[in-house]
N, CA, C and O of each residue as an XYZ file, in Angstrom:
892
protein
N       0.499     -1.312     -0.100
C       0.339     -0.090      0.261
C       0.861      1.425     -0.203
O       2.022      1.520     -0.602
N       0.135      2.437     -0.161
C       0.370      3.664     -0.111
C       0.180      4.368      0.961
O      -1.009      4.659      1.088
N       1.022      4.867      2.000
C       0.612      5.582      3.284
C       0.936      6.534      3.827
O       0.521      6.569      4.986
N       1.556      7.437      3.503
C       2.516      8.272      3.337
C       3.575      8.411      2.174
O       4.058      7.480      1.528
N       3.831      9.713      2.040
C       4.619      9.784      0.934
C       5.230     11.762      1.056
O       4.371     12.571      1.407
N       6.379     12.177      0.805
C       7.074     13.269      0.866
C       6.668     14.217     -0.381
O       6.048     13.684     -1.302
N       6.923     15.334     -0.447
C       6.746     16.482     -1.969
C       7.690     17.561     -1.009
O       7.338     18.264     -0.062
N       9.132     17.379     -1.701
C       9.974     18.575     -1.245
C      10.218     19.675     -1.989
O      10.586     20.816     -1.709
N       9.788     18.793     -3.565
C      10.919     19.436     -5.207
C      10.031     21.269     -4.396
O       9.226     21.414     -3.476
N      10.878     22.530     -5.537
C      10.156     23.749     -5.014
C       9.266     23.755     -6.280
O       9.350     22.939     -7.197
N       8.057     25.204     -6.168
C       7.336     25.127     -7.169
C       7.511     25.237     -8.952
O       6.760     24.790     -9.819
N       8.992     26.123     -9.109
C       9.559     25.990    -10.983
C       9.603     24.318    -11.349
O       9.216     23.694    -12.337
N      10.356     23.835     -9.887
C      10.817     22.515    -10.473
C       9.564     21.473    -10.820
O       9.583     20.877    -11.897
N       8.782     21.329    -10.142
C       7.314     20.732    -10.540
C       6.454     21.495    -11.891
O       5.805     20.897    -12.749
N       6.705     23.204    -11.766
C       5.972     23.466    -12.600
C       6.681     22.663    -14.055
O       5.916     22.103    -14.841
N       7.683     22.672    -14.223
C       8.760     22.511    -15.302
C       8.871     20.929    -15.761
O       9.308     20.504    -16.830
N       8.422     20.286    -14.799
C       8.776     18.256    -14.654
C       7.008     18.253    -15.350
O       6.903     17.449    -16.277
N       5.761     18.985    -15.030
C       4.870     18.311    -15.668
C       3.918     18.884    -16.475
O       2.728     18.574    -16.541
N       4.787     20.151    -17.382
C       4.213     21.637    -18.023
C       3.106     22.776    -17.299
O       2.300     23.590    -17.750
N       3.412     22.479    -16.343
C       2.115     23.610    -15.409
C       2.557     25.330    -16.012
O       3.506     26.053    -15.709
N       1.757     25.472    -16.672
C       1.962     27.150    -16.863
C       1.417     28.980    -15.542
O       1.904     30.108    -15.460
N       0.055     28.159    -14.707
C      -0.039     29.026    -13.966
C       0.512     28.664    -12.438
O       0.896     27.510    -12.251
N       0.557     29.503    -11.472
C       1.019     29.464    -10.156
C       0.009     28.465     -9.412
O      -1.208     28.293     -9.484
N       1.434     27.661     -8.381
C       0.604     26.703     -7.688
C       0.243     27.332     -6.577
O       1.277     27.646     -5.988
N      -1.091     27.824     -5.739
C      -1.401     28.528     -4.984
C      -1.602     27.529     -3.968
O      -2.139     26.426     -4.067
N      -0.853     28.349     -2.534
C      -0.803     27.640     -1.511
C       0.029     26.417     -1.463
O      -0.219     25.589     -0.586
N       1.015     26.203     -2.331
C       1.542     25.082     -2.498
C       2.872     24.908     -1.404
O       3.687     25.747     -1.787
N       3.437     24.187     -0.219
C       3.816     24.173      0.560
C       4.334     22.473      0.965
O       3.864     21.554      1.636
N       5.814     22.742     -0.040
C       6.782     21.327      0.423
C       6.298     20.718      1.894
O       6.059     21.468      2.840
N       6.184     19.318      1.974
C       6.055     17.863      3.330
C       6.668     17.017      2.693
O       6.728     16.455      1.599
N       7.480     17.124      4.493
C       7.956     15.969      4.170
C       7.259     14.251      4.912
O       7.817     13.155      4.847
N       6.062     14.547      5.492
C       5.095     13.733      5.669
C       3.710     13.777      5.190
O       2.784     14.093      5.937
N       3.568     13.499      4.092
C       2.042     13.836      3.322
C       0.958     12.436      3.907
O       1.222     11.258      3.667
N       0.107     12.762      4.457
C      -0.364     11.496      5.400
C      -2.186     11.511      4.366
O      -2.470     12.243      3.418
N      -3.014     10.511      4.984
C      -4.185     10.755      3.867
C      -5.253     11.295      4.934
O      -5.263     10.964      6.120
N      -6.139     12.172      4.328
C      -7.051     13.237      4.964
C      -6.365     14.698      4.646
O      -6.751     15.832      4.927
N      -5.205     14.233      3.957
C      -4.507     16.130      3.723
C      -4.849     16.170      2.583
O      -5.254     15.204      1.937
N      -4.724     17.345      2.174
C      -4.825     18.122      0.563
C      -3.549     17.685     -0.117
O      -2.415     18.126      0.070
N      -3.917     16.810     -0.877
C      -2.659     16.521     -2.321
C      -2.687     17.279     -3.437
O      -3.661     17.720     -4.046
N      -0.890     17.454     -3.769
C      -1.327     18.315     -5.302
C      -1.547     17.268     -6.295
O      -0.904     16.258     -6.008
N      -2.168     17.171     -7.262
C      -2.731     17.018     -8.230
C      -2.991     17.265     -8.912
O      -3.297     18.457     -8.902
N      -3.158     16.643    -10.049
C      -3.168     17.258    -11.750
C      -3.863     16.556    -12.661
O      -3.546     15.398    -12.932
N      -5.190     17.357    -13.406
C      -5.893     16.478    -13.997
C      -6.179     17.406    -15.542
O      -6.355     18.624    -15.491
N      -6.188     16.858    -16.496
C      -6.502     17.681    -17.967
C      -8.066     18.273    -18.191
O      -8.944     17.483    -17.845
N      -8.357     19.106    -18.536
C      -9.305     20.001    -18.658
C      -9.985     19.731    -19.962
O     -11.162     19.978    -20.224
N      -8.940     19.102    -20.872
C      -9.539     18.869    -22.030
C      -9.039     19.784    -23.280
O      -9.268     19.466    -24.448
N      -8.229     21.125    -22.845
C      -7.500     22.142    -22.818
C      -6.097     21.839    -22.369
O      -5.251     21.289    -23.073
N      -5.930     22.247    -21.137
C      -4.679     21.947    -21.380
C      -4.489     21.728    -19.448
O      -5.451     22.156    -18.810
N      -3.292     21.086    -18.593
C      -3.017     20.392    -17.863
C      -3.496     21.339    -16.816
O      -2.805     22.356    -16.757
N      -4.515     21.284    -15.951
C      -4.724     21.792    -14.424
C      -3.849     21.583    -12.945
O      -4.287     20.451    -12.741
N      -3.262     21.741    -12.180
C      -3.041     21.496    -10.905
C      -4.256     21.974     -9.975
O      -5.193     22.750    -10.159
N      -3.758     21.022     -8.685
C      -4.720     21.482     -7.846
C      -4.925     20.864     -6.799
O      -4.338     19.797     -6.979
N      -5.529     20.836     -5.497
C      -5.606     20.308     -4.053
C      -6.814     19.473     -4.224
O      -7.870     20.016     -4.547
N      -6.720     17.654     -3.952
C      -7.636     16.781     -3.728
C      -7.478     16.340     -2.157
O      -6.358     16.239     -1.657
N      -8.452     16.132     -1.552
C      -8.220     15.429      0.065
C      -8.043     13.973     -0.276
O      -8.811     13.243     -0.902
N      -6.842     13.692      0.278
C      -6.298     11.633      0.073
C      -7.241     11.132      0.899
O      -7.406     11.256      2.112
N      -7.984     10.402     -0.148
C      -9.235      9.287      0.539
C     -10.165      9.318      0.048
O     -10.966     10.020      0.664
N     -10.600      8.829     -0.954
C     -10.958      8.709     -1.926
C     -13.378      8.626     -1.542
O     -14.246      7.869     -1.106
N     -13.257      9.531     -1.930
C     -15.427      9.756     -1.567
C     -15.685      9.473     -2.646
O     -15.187     10.130     -3.561
N     -16.757      8.144     -2.978
C     -17.375      8.512     -4.095
C     -18.438      9.316     -4.224
O     -19.165      9.611     -3.275
N     -18.619      9.779     -5.561
C     -20.121     10.944     -6.338
C     -20.971      9.956     -4.957
O     -20.841     10.382     -3.809
N     -21.711      8.806     -5.178
C     -22.592      8.697     -4.591
C     -22.496      7.815     -3.333
O     -23.302      6.891     -3.227
N     -21.526      8.033     -2.316
C     -21.513      8.102     -0.786
C     -22.159      8.815      0.287
O     -21.926      9.994      0.554
N     -22.759      8.269      0.736
C     -24.020      8.818      1.917
C     -23.286      9.527      2.778
O     -23.741     10.504      3.373
N     -21.910      9.027      2.936
C     -21.098      9.601      4.187
C     -19.269      9.658      4.237
O     -18.372      8.830      4.398
N     -19.359     11.090      4.006
C     -18.165     11.465      3.628
C     -16.380     10.500      4.305
O     -15.304     10.466      3.709
N     -16.705      9.915      5.579
C     -15.499      9.301      6.092
C     -15.446      8.360      5.451
O     -14.434      7.715      5.724
N     -16.243      7.771      4.445
C     -15.666      6.475      3.893
C     -14.294      6.802      3.480
O     -13.450      5.906      3.459
N     -13.925      8.308      3.067
C     -12.313      8.282      2.879
C     -11.222      7.543      2.764
O     -10.513      6.999      1.917
N     -11.373      7.780      4.390
C     -10.203      7.039      5.332
C      -9.448      5.115      4.782
O      -8.380      4.502      4.773
N     -11.023      4.908      4.392
C     -10.779      3.253      4.384
C     -10.514      3.688      2.842
O      -9.581      2.895      2.718
N     -10.570      4.211      1.767
C      -9.972      3.934      0.075
C      -8.762      5.402     -0.364
O      -8.828      6.260     -1.244
N      -7.881      5.167      0.573
C      -6.697      6.100      0.085
C      -6.049      5.593     -0.771
O      -5.364      6.282     -1.526
N      -6.134      3.755     -0.894
C      -5.394      3.162     -2.162
C      -6.529      2.322     -2.993
O      -7.463      2.001     -2.259
N      -6.671      1.880     -4.383
C      -6.956      0.973     -4.821
C      -6.023     -0.200     -5.649
O      -4.953      0.091     -6.183
N      -6.489     -1.290     -5.661
C      -5.436     -1.753     -5.920
C      -5.832     -1.902     -8.105
O      -6.887     -1.876     -8.738
N      -4.503     -2.033     -8.494
C      -4.805     -1.975     -9.660
C      -5.331     -3.548    -10.550
O      -5.685     -3.587    -11.729
N      -5.264     -4.541     -9.752
C      -5.545     -5.901    -10.495
C      -7.397     -5.940    -10.526
O      -8.096     -6.751    -11.133
N      -7.784     -4.944     -9.785
C      -9.115     -5.462     -9.280
C     -10.369     -3.910     -9.857
O     -11.581     -3.820    -10.052
N      -9.280     -3.033     -9.930
C      -9.899     -1.515     -9.843
C     -10.804     -1.788    -11.157
O     -11.877     -1.258    -10.869
N     -10.900     -2.255    -12.246
C     -11.872     -2.296    -13.373
C     -13.257     -2.739    -12.706
O     -14.267     -2.121    -13.041
N     -13.352     -3.767    -11.789
C     -14.081     -4.501    -11.087
C     -15.443     -3.781    -10.087
O     -16.632     -4.093    -10.012
N     -14.751     -2.861     -9.505
C     -14.683     -2.265     -7.843
C     -15.935     -1.140     -8.427
O     -15.524     -0.396     -9.318
N     -17.290     -0.960     -8.051
C     -17.936      0.046     -8.170
C     -17.658      1.638     -8.218
O     -18.064      2.537     -8.954
N     -16.476      1.571     -6.711
C     -16.015      2.680     -6.886
C     -15.015      3.426     -7.191
O     -14.491      4.453     -6.760
N     -14.821      2.496     -8.245
C     -13.752      2.641     -9.117
C     -13.770      2.697    -10.632
O     -12.959      3.317    -11.320
N     -14.627      2.093    -10.999
C     -14.689      1.166    -12.323
C     -14.675      2.203    -13.341
O     -13.865      2.282    -14.264
N     -15.869      3.179    -13.038
C     -16.374      4.416    -13.863
C     -15.275      5.548    -13.489
O     -15.075      6.328    -14.419
N     -14.887      5.675    -12.883
C     -13.422      6.386    -12.394
C     -11.773      6.251    -13.500
O     -10.789      6.981    -13.621
N     -12.138      5.103    -14.039
C     -10.912      4.472    -14.457
C     -10.934      4.890    -15.415
O     -10.103      5.478    -16.107
N     -12.391      4.474    -15.592
C     -12.454      5.304    -17.649
C     -12.413      6.538    -18.183
O     -12.349      6.834    -19.376
N     -12.472      7.541    -16.848
C     -12.725      8.828    -17.472
C     -12.141     10.135    -16.272
O     -11.964     11.327    -16.524
N     -11.953      9.465    -15.042
C     -11.429     10.747    -13.967
C     -10.102     10.101    -13.279
O      -9.965      9.641    -12.146
N      -9.077     10.234    -14.456
C      -7.911      9.989    -13.786
C      -6.854     11.159    -13.907
O      -6.921     11.904    -14.884
N      -5.772     11.362    -12.835
C      -5.371     12.421    -11.540
C      -3.775     11.860    -11.583
O      -3.542     10.769    -11.062
N      -2.859     12.504    -12.112
C      -1.344     12.629    -11.361
C      -0.918     13.416    -10.053
O      -0.804     14.641    -10.019
N      -0.636     12.332     -8.686
C      -0.252     12.938     -7.839
C       0.798     13.059     -7.501
O       1.751     12.282     -7.561
N       0.668     14.448     -6.961
C       2.723     14.455     -7.070
C       3.329     13.978     -5.828
O       3.108     14.094     -4.622
N       4.344     13.285     -6.733
C       5.573     13.343     -5.069
C       7.000     13.402     -5.729
O       7.172     13.815     -6.875
N       7.964     12.974     -4.946
C       9.161     13.066     -4.388
C       9.773     11.545     -4.029
O      10.814     11.044     -4.454
N       9.054     11.130     -3.356
C       8.953      9.883     -2.136
C       8.353      9.274     -1.747
O       7.259      9.782     -1.500
N       8.475      8.044     -1.440
C       7.274      8.009     -0.134
C       8.014      6.731      0.907
O       9.126      6.212      0.807
N       7.075      6.521      1.759
C       7.533      5.655      3.220
C       7.313      4.301      3.363
O       6.447      4.176      4.230
N       7.580      3.479      3.046
C       7.322      2.419      3.451
C       7.823      1.401      4.561
O       9.049      1.515      4.546
N       7.528      0.621      5.354
C       7.221     -0.054      6.804
C       8.197     -1.387      6.624
O       7.408     -2.329      6.696
N       8.998     -1.707      6.504
C       9.709     -3.118      6.412
C       9.652     -4.047      8.247
O      10.063     -3.849      9.390
N       8.856     -5.081      7.469
C       9.022     -5.729      9.065
C      10.433     -6.459      9.383
O      10.914     -7.325      8.652
N      10.858     -6.123     10.236
C      11.802     -6.834     11.133
C      11.497     -7.476     12.320
O      10.743     -6.842     13.058
N      11.871     -8.546     12.706
C      11.241     -9.336     13.846
C      10.140     -8.739     14.158
O       9.182     -8.629     13.393
N      10.207     -8.221     15.539
C       9.109     -7.152     16.484
C       8.916     -6.103     15.951
O       7.905     -5.453     16.215
N       9.672     -5.754     15.229
C       9.334     -4.181     14.943
C       9.732     -3.560     13.176
O      10.513     -4.070     12.373
N       9.057     -2.581     13.044
C       8.457     -2.063     11.558
C       9.792     -0.616     11.653
O       9.880      0.378     12.373
N      10.694     -1.205     10.472
C      11.948     -0.234     10.295
C      11.282      0.796      9.006
O      10.999      0.271      7.929
N      11.028      2.556      9.268
C      10.490      2.981      8.078
C      11.537      3.297      6.921
O      12.626      3.808      7.179
N      11.043      2.878      5.309
C      12.044      2.991      4.502
C      12.007      4.017      3.766
O      10.796      3.910      3.573
N      12.416      5.388      2.884
C      12.300      5.773      2.718
C      12.340      5.617      0.690
O      13.269      5.012      0.155
N      11.670      5.997      0.199
C      11.718      5.332     -1.062
C      11.966      6.325     -2.208
O      11.175      7.252     -2.037
N      12.834      6.573     -3.473
C      12.911      7.717     -4.178
C      13.249      6.781     -5.949
O      13.946      5.767     -5.995
N      12.633      7.369     -7.129
C      13.295      6.823     -8.268
C      14.895      7.374     -8.335
O      15.455      8.440     -8.081
N      15.364      5.874     -8.883
C      16.797      6.062     -9.091
C      17.879      7.486     -9.349
O      19.061      7.733     -9.113
N      16.747      8.196     -9.949
C      17.734      9.626    -10.500
C      16.862     10.374     -9.267
O      16.721     11.561     -9.562
N      16.318     10.089     -8.148
C      15.776     10.930     -7.402
C      14.731     12.198     -7.782
O      14.408     13.218     -7.173
N      14.423     11.723     -8.871
C      13.526     13.255     -9.410
C      11.950     13.143     -9.591
O      11.350     12.177    -10.063
N      11.345     14.460     -9.067
C       9.859     14.354     -9.089
C       8.901     13.718     -9.592
O       9.000     13.982    -10.790
N       7.786     12.859     -9.423
C       7.283     11.736     -9.997
C       5.638     11.725     -9.723
O       5.099     12.395     -8.842
N       4.811     10.665    -10.823
C       3.626     11.429    -10.506
C       3.126      9.797    -10.141
O       3.600      8.904    -10.844
N       2.404      9.526     -9.309
C       1.292      8.467     -8.765
C       0.315      8.426     -9.602
O      -0.194      9.456    -10.043
N      -0.040      7.342     -9.902
C      -1.441      7.340    -10.732
C      -2.589      7.090    -10.070
O      -2.738      6.052     -9.426
N      -3.594      8.103    -10.175
C      -4.504      8.658     -9.054
C      -6.048      8.299    -10.036
O      -6.099      8.188    -11.261
N      -6.896      8.206     -9.316
C      -8.278      8.848     -9.371
C      -8.841      9.656     -9.112
O      -7.958     10.232     -8.477
N      -9.943     10.510     -9.017
C     -10.706     11.034     -8.256
C     -12.148     11.022     -8.662
O     -12.867     10.578     -9.557
N     -12.228     11.891     -7.311
C     -14.378     12.256     -7.300
C     -14.268     13.281     -7.369
O     -13.246     13.940     -7.180
N     -15.863     13.820     -7.813
C     -16.319     15.229     -6.440
C     -17.656     14.558     -5.758
O     -18.617     13.942     -6.219
N     -17.306     14.922     -4.589
C     -18.926     14.701     -4.116
C     -19.496     15.646     -3.076
O     -18.894     16.271     -2.203
N     -20.624     15.617     -3.325
C     -21.045     17.077     -3.207
C     -22.085     16.977     -1.730
O     -23.060     16.226     -1.758
N     -21.870     17.537     -0.876
C     -22.294     17.514      0.300
C     -23.643     18.609      0.752
O     -24.583     18.770     -0.026
N     -23.605     19.025      1.548
C     -24.372     20.212      2.235
C     -23.600     21.394      1.961
O     -24.189     22.450      1.732
N     -22.607     21.344      1.959
C     -21.944     22.867      1.876
C     -20.989     22.703      0.271
O     -21.357     22.222     -0.801
N     -19.593     23.353      0.693
C     -18.712     23.461     -0.629
C     -18.655     22.049     -1.927
O     -19.363     22.842     -2.548
N     -18.570     21.365     -2.443
C     -18.145     20.158     -3.414
C     -16.720     19.701     -2.379
O     -16.024     20.560     -1.838
N     -16.445     18.069     -2.229
C     -15.606     18.189     -1.571
C     -14.846     17.035     -2.871
O     -15.455     15.992     -3.110
N     -13.470     17.350     -3.659
C     -12.838     16.935     -4.332
C     -11.302     15.965     -3.696
O     -10.228     16.354     -3.238
N     -11.955     14.396     -3.989
C     -11.258     13.689     -3.315
C     -10.377     12.876     -4.598
O     -10.604     13.035     -5.798
N      -9.186     11.857     -3.929
C      -8.641     11.142     -4.604
C      -8.242      9.770     -3.842
O      -8.613      9.493     -2.701
N      -7.259      8.793     -4.831
C      -7.030      7.764     -4.316
C      -5.222      7.427     -5.179
O      -4.812      7.944     -6.218
N      -4.590      6.549     -4.399
C      -3.398      6.103     -5.471
C      -3.353      4.542     -5.475
O      -3.436      3.776     -4.516
N      -3.180      4.232     -6.992
C      -3.740      3.097     -7.182
C      -2.258      1.947     -7.087
O      -1.175      2.527     -7.176
N      -2.218      0.588     -6.935
C      -1.654      0.279     -6.116
C      -1.246     -0.636     -6.688
O      -2.097     -0.970     -7.512
N      -0.078     -1.499     -6.745
C       0.315     -3.033     -7.587
C       1.048     -3.639     -7.109
O       1.741     -3.051     -6.279
N       1.378     -5.411     -7.385
C       2.460     -6.234     -6.808
C       3.937     -5.105     -6.698
O       4.090     -4.243     -7.564
N       4.783     -5.235     -5.719
C       5.967     -4.936     -5.721
C       6.691     -5.293     -6.476
O       6.863     -6.510     -6.412
N       7.624     -4.463     -7.727
C       8.239     -4.851     -8.415
C       9.541     -5.222     -7.528
O       9.472     -5.151     -6.301
N      10.957     -5.697     -8.307
C      12.182     -6.386     -7.780
C      12.709     -5.364     -6.710
O      13.207     -5.958     -5.754
N      12.748     -3.730     -6.578
C      13.415     -3.245     -6.131
C      12.487     -3.010     -4.630
O      12.783     -2.495     -3.552
N      11.548     -3.498     -5.029
C      10.465     -3.320     -3.366
C      10.566     -4.183     -2.492
O      10.818     -4.089     -1.290
N      10.251     -5.491     -3.483
C       9.849     -6.970     -2.465
C      10.107     -6.863     -1.449
O       9.191     -6.796     -0.628
N      11.916     -6.774     -0.879
C      12.714     -6.966     -0.171
C      11.814     -5.687      1.251
O      12.184     -5.750      2.423
N      10.896     -4.860      0.883
C      10.834     -4.032      2.123
C       8.892     -4.683      1.831
O       8.809     -5.390      2.835
N       7.967     -4.774      1.364
C       7.049     -5.012      1.194
C       6.535     -5.711      0.132
O       7.481     -5.978     -0.609
N       5.213     -6.263     -0.437
C       4.757     -7.112     -1.734
C       4.047     -5.748     -2.314
O       3.819     -5.645     -3.519
N       3.743     -4.798     -1.463
C       2.805     -4.169     -2.350
C       3.745     -2.466     -2.897
O       4.849     -2.062     -2.531
N       2.931     -1.946     -3.684
C       3.807     -0.549     -3.856
C       3.220      0.590     -5.136
O       2.954      0.509     -6.336
N       3.213      1.262     -4.466
C       2.230      2.649     -5.558
C       2.487      2.681     -6.877
O       3.640      2.766     -7.300
N       1.341      2.608     -7.723
C       1.904      2.691     -9.174
C       2.463      3.910     -9.389
O       1.858      4.858     -8.889
N       3.808      4.222    -10.217
C       4.332      5.585    -10.868
C       4.610      5.538    -11.910
O       5.439      4.796    -12.436
N       3.819      6.495    -12.473
C       4.122      6.132    -14.149
C       5.049      7.035    -14.775
O       5.449      8.175    -14.536
N       5.249      6.214    -15.601
C       6.744      6.179    -16.749
C       5.953      7.866    -16.970
O       4.764      8.148    -17.123
N       7.198      8.770    -16.903
C       6.962     10.318    -17.524
C       6.438     10.096    -18.737
O       5.258     10.423    -18.864
N       7.126      9.511    -19.906
C       6.380      8.980    -21.032
C       4.778      8.821    -21.184
O       4.215      9.004    -22.263
N       4.122      8.475    -20.037
C       2.912      7.849    -19.750
C       1.986      8.874    -19.086
O       0.781      8.682    -19.249
N       2.351      9.885    -18.394
C       1.811     10.655    -18.095
C       0.382     11.398    -18.612
O      -0.693     11.654    -18.072
N       0.963     11.602    -19.957
C      -0.355     12.565    -21.037
C      -1.515     11.716    -20.935
O      -2.636     11.932    -20.474
N      -0.826     10.378    -21.638
C      -2.384      9.690    -21.635
C      -2.719      8.856    -20.327
O      -3.349      7.801    -20.250
N      -2.243      9.465    -19.510
C      -3.102      8.637    -18.174
C      -4.172      9.600    -18.117
O      -5.386      9.399    -18.125
N      -3.423     10.849    -18.050
C      -4.966     12.226    -17.644
C      -5.620     12.763    -18.931
O      -6.343     13.760    -18.926
N      -5.277     11.926    -20.223
C      -6.224     12.130    -21.375
C      -7.851     12.274    -20.844
O      -8.374     11.360    -20.207
N      -8.543     13.465    -21.167
C      -9.681     13.477    -20.671
C     -11.156     12.409    -21.599
O     -12.293     12.083    -21.259
N     -10.485     12.229    -22.591
C     -11.518     11.345    -23.125
C     -11.650      9.532    -22.411
O     -10.847      8.703    -21.983
N     -12.721      9.585    -22.560
C     -13.279      7.761    -21.790
C     -12.016      6.912    -22.502
O     -11.277      7.118    -23.464
N     -12.115      6.239    -21.872
C     -11.009      4.815    -22.203
C     -11.785      3.442    -21.521
O     -12.480      3.426    -20.505
N     -11.461      2.391    -22.348
C     -12.042      1.235    -21.499
C     -11.461      0.679    -20.339
O     -10.282      0.326    -20.355
N     -12.262      0.548    -19.200
C     -11.717      0.359    -18.137
C     -10.427     -0.957    -18.130
O      -9.277     -0.799    -17.720
N     -10.937     -2.079    -18.630
C     -10.568     -3.349    -18.412
C      -9.105     -3.164    -19.800
O      -8.152     -3.930    -19.941
N      -9.361     -2.146    -20.464
C      -7.880     -1.608    -21.380
C      -6.601     -0.763    -20.403
O      -5.388     -0.556    -20.451
N      -7.593     -0.508    -19.671
C      -6.718      0.365    -18.763
C      -6.089     -0.566    -17.423
O      -5.114     -0.336    -16.708
N      -7.113     -1.749    -17.409
C      -6.417     -2.466    -16.404
C      -5.374     -3.299    -16.629
O      -4.607     -3.598    -15.713
N      -5.214     -3.820    -18.018
C      -3.929     -4.523    -18.861
C      -2.850     -3.650    -18.745
O      -1.736     -4.037    -18.392
N      -3.250     -1.902    -19.164
C      -2.257     -1.263    -18.783
C      -1.376     -0.834    -17.821
O      -0.339     -0.174    -17.879
N      -2.170     -1.484    -16.668
C      -1.751     -0.734    -15.269
C      -0.746     -2.497    -15.165
O       0.436     -2.587    -14.835
N      -1.386     -3.319    -15.434
C      -0.440     -4.811    -14.692
C       0.702     -4.728    -15.797
O       1.824     -4.818    -15.298
N       0.686     -4.596    -17.019
C       1.935     -4.943    -17.242
C       3.269     -3.755    -17.841
O       4.302     -3.944    -18.484
N       2.526     -2.328    -17.171
C       3.726     -1.388    -17.248
C       4.519     -1.898    -16.545
O       4.505     -2.693    -15.605
N       5.781     -0.934    -17.530
C       7.216     -1.019    -15.744
C       7.423     -0.041    -15.530
O       7.029      1.037    -15.975
N       8.282     -0.427    -14.583
C       7.886      0.529    -13.083
C       9.051      1.166    -13.504
O       9.522      0.649    -14.517
N       9.787      2.294    -12.983
C      10.914      3.099    -13.115
C      11.904      2.107    -11.882
O      11.493      1.360    -10.993
N      13.189      2.440    -12.239
C      14.005      1.680    -10.675
C      14.119      2.932     -9.783
O      14.226      4.122    -10.080
N      14.051      2.167     -8.359
C      13.840      2.665     -7.547
C      14.567      2.435     -6.722
O      15.038      1.303     -6.825
N      15.182      3.423     -5.257
C      16.300      3.183     -4.274
C      15.949      3.355     -3.090
O      15.056      4.197     -3.190
N      16.105      3.025     -1.669
C      15.528      3.362     -0.614
C      16.765      3.228      0.559
O      17.741      2.535      0.271
N      16.725      3.639      1.363
C      17.191      4.121      2.646
C      16.126      3.587      3.836
O      14.941      3.294      3.677
N      17.036      3.544      5.269
C      15.727      3.326      6.629
C      16.163      4.863      7.013
O      17.254      5.422      6.897
N      14.562      5.464      7.650
C      15.120      6.450      8.352
C      14.190      6.495      9.297
O      13.195      5.788      9.139
N      14.316      7.422     10.616
C      13.846      7.383     11.807
C      12.689      7.119     12.001
O      12.015      7.781     11.212
N      12.139      6.567     12.567
C      10.151      6.306     13.137
C       9.882      7.578     13.561
O       8.747      7.756     14.002
N      10.848      8.778     13.538
C      10.077     10.106     13.548
C       8.859     10.276     12.468
O       7.828     10.940     12.574
N       9.217      9.643     11.641
C       8.012      9.286     10.500
C       6.704      9.197     11.051
O       5.775     10.004     10.997
N       6.768      8.324     11.472
C       5.579      7.138     12.039
C       4.378      8.349     12.915
O       3.177      8.076     12.930
N       4.738      9.225     13.371
C       3.686     10.404     13.814
C       3.452     11.156     12.758
O       4.451     11.671     12.256
N       2.136     11.435     12.129
C       1.957     11.875     10.536
C       1.442     13.397     10.998
O       0.686     14.047     10.276
N       2.058     14.017     12.600
C       2.053     15.030     12.950
C       3.226     16.014     12.981
O       3.134     17.215     13.236
N       4.539     15.217     12.633
C       5.539     15.565     12.136
C       5.587     15.352     11.034
O       5.147     14.413     10.371
N       6.642     17.036     10.529
C       6.720     17.511      9.146
C       7.841     18.451      8.775
O       7.840     19.583      8.290
N       9.000     17.452      9.239
C      10.574     18.244      9.340
C      11.457     17.159      8.486
O      11.199     16.115      7.887
N      12.817     18.062      8.776
C      13.944     17.260      7.875
C      14.134     15.822      8.638
O      14.670     14.894      8.031
N      13.756     15.692      9.760
C      14.343     14.622     10.365
C      13.772     13.094      9.726
O      14.423     12.049      9.735
N      12.284     13.289      9.139
C      11.525     12.522      8.730
C      12.299     12.252      7.728
O      12.277     11.023      7.794
N      13.051     12.528      6.739
C      14.283     11.910      5.926
C      15.447     12.000      5.919
O      16.051     11.919      4.849
N      15.956     12.150      6.835
C      17.481     11.914      7.854
C      17.658     10.565      7.740
O      16.829      9.879      8.338
N      18.613      9.936      7.062
C      19.094      8.811      6.897
C      19.971      7.734      8.166
O      21.184      7.774      8.372
N      19.179      7.011      8.737
C      19.854      6.500      9.971
C      20.962      4.949      9.646
O      21.020      4.275      8.617
N      21.349      4.863     10.308
C      21.963      3.020     10.578
C      21.418      2.114     10.803
O      21.100      1.806     11.951
N      21.159      1.443      9.801
C      19.682     -0.002      9.850
C      20.400     -0.801     11.145
O      21.522     -1.305     11.197
N      19.537     -0.745     11.989
C      19.702     -2.162     13.333
C      20.159     -3.394     12.271
O      20.382     -4.527     12.699
């Protein structure tokens, strides 16, 4: 699964990496992005890419209670084309969720060691995401979820699952606003090759979502 990540790149680097022309209003780097927080995402409105913020934890448009979002921070790519909550979104509401690393907890005997995982080149990247709009009594709520898949060779020693990281050449295709058959996307997600990853151990300081400082990413000597 993917339950915590970082975005530390400066605004200019993000805009250049994703072809954005407008400023990223209210953007602040974060060492410890957690479910329930607003996350920087990109969609395509049919004319251009648009960046904005969505709450992490999908609330389907038909949901009666927005609290369901806390149970829907991830969606399994293997079954996303079948689940009522995701099938419609896979065909028409795909987004990029921007990050530059994520955390996973490696099981070691009686404890879990947090690890920071990055692309081998340490560039900013995009998770494959799905989004939806939920209308309550007040303002509409825009939410998203991160797709996950079986771990690749770089991740297998840490966890059996990993987030789907989109290759740079496939980002435009992913957010293209035209509808696509959800089964076709399912096949694409299953077989798309993932970029190489590197990782290193960090302090359990990151375990608390309230901690958001450089100590979250500081390397430690693994015990």
